[in-house]
C-alpha positions in Angstrom: 0.0 -0.1 0.0 1.0 3.7 -0.4 1.1 6.3 2.3 -0.3 9.2 0.5 -3.1 11.8 0.1 -5.4 11.9 -3.0 -8.6 13.5 -3.8 -10.7 12.4 -6.6 -14.2 13.6 -8.1 -17.4 11.7 -7.9 -16.5 8.4 -9.6 -18.5 5.6 -10.9 -17.0 2.5 -12.9 -13.9 4.6 -13.4 -15.4 7.6 -14.9 -16.1 11.1 -13.3 -20.0 11.5 -13.2 -20.1 14.8 -11.4 -17.3 17.3 -12.3 -16.3 20.1 -10.1 -18.5 23.4 -10.2 -16.6 25.5 -12.7 -17.9 28.6 -11.1 -16.1 27.8 -7.8 -13.1 26.1 -9.3 -12.0 22.6 -8.1 -13.0 23.2 -4.6 -16.7 22.5 -4.8 -18.6 19.4 -5.9 -22.3 19.9 -6.1 -24.7 17.0 -6.2 -22.3 14.2 -6.5 -23.9 11.4 -8.5 -21.5 8.9 -7.1 -19.1 8.6 -4.1 -16.4 11.2 -3.8 -13.1 9.6 -2.9 -10.5 11.1 -0.5 -7.7 9.1 0.6 -5.8 10.2 3.5 -2.9 8.1 4.4 -0.1 10.4 5.3 0.6 10.4 9.0 4.1 9.4 8.6 6.0 6.4 7.4 9.2 5.1 9.1 10.4 4.1 5.5 10.3 7.8 4.4 7.9 9.2 1.6 6.0 6.9 -0.7 5.9 7.6 -4.4 2.8 7.2 -6.6 3.2 4.1 -8.8 -0.1 4.3 -10.8 -0.6 6.9 -13.5 -2.6 10.1 -12.6 -6.2 9.4 -13.3 -8.4 12.1 -15.0 -10.7 12.3 -12.2 -7.8 12.6 -9.5 -7.4 16.3 -8.9 -5.0 16.3 -5.9 -2.2 14.1 -5.1 0.5 14.5 -2.2 2.9 12.3 -0.7 3.9 14.7 2.2 3.0 13.9 5.7 -0.2 15.3 6.9 -3.6 15.0 8.4 -7.4 15.5 7.2 -10.2 17.3 9.0 -13.8 16.7 8.1 -16.3 19.3 9.0 -20.0 18.6 8.9 -21.9 22.0 8.5 -25.4 20.8 8.2 -27.4 18.2 6.4 -26.3 19.6 2.9 -22.6 20.8 3.4 -19.5 18.8 4.1 -15.9 20.6 4.2 -12.8 18.5 4.2 -9.2 20.0 4.4 -5.9 18.4 4.4 -3.1 19.9 6.4 0.6 19.6 5.9 2.5 18.1 8.8 5.7 17.4 7.1 9.0 19.0 8.8 10.9 18.5 5.5 8.4 20.8 3.8 8.4 24.0 5.8 6.4 25.9 3.2 3.4 23.5 3.9 3.9 22.8 7.5 0.7 23.7 9.5 -0.9 24.9 6.4 -4.0 23.7 4.3 -2.7 21.8 1.3 -5.9 21.1 0.0 -9.7 21.6 0.7 -13.0 20.9 -0.9 -16.9 21.5 -0.2 -19.1 18.5 -0.9 -22.6 20.1 -1.4 -25.9 18.0 -1.7 -29.0 20.4 -2.7 
């Protein structure tokens, strides 16, 4: 397995079914028609940073192998907010900062 962070769009049978809202950029997914995959597996690894071995998929929007952690905030029954925060001391420019964030909105 790989210790890494990856955020994808709403995906069904290897196809993006709900792209990001163009008016909001890639930080809002409205009414996803399938699961939105966010893989958070970067708490640290004694073997050092992992590399991505599979190619970048069209529906994969953000990838990071830097150490970090994610927060999920549920605002109400229609709005979720996820952010990934850097915790890698080898990357001072991202340490303690939000590396990625996304709103998932179901109207």
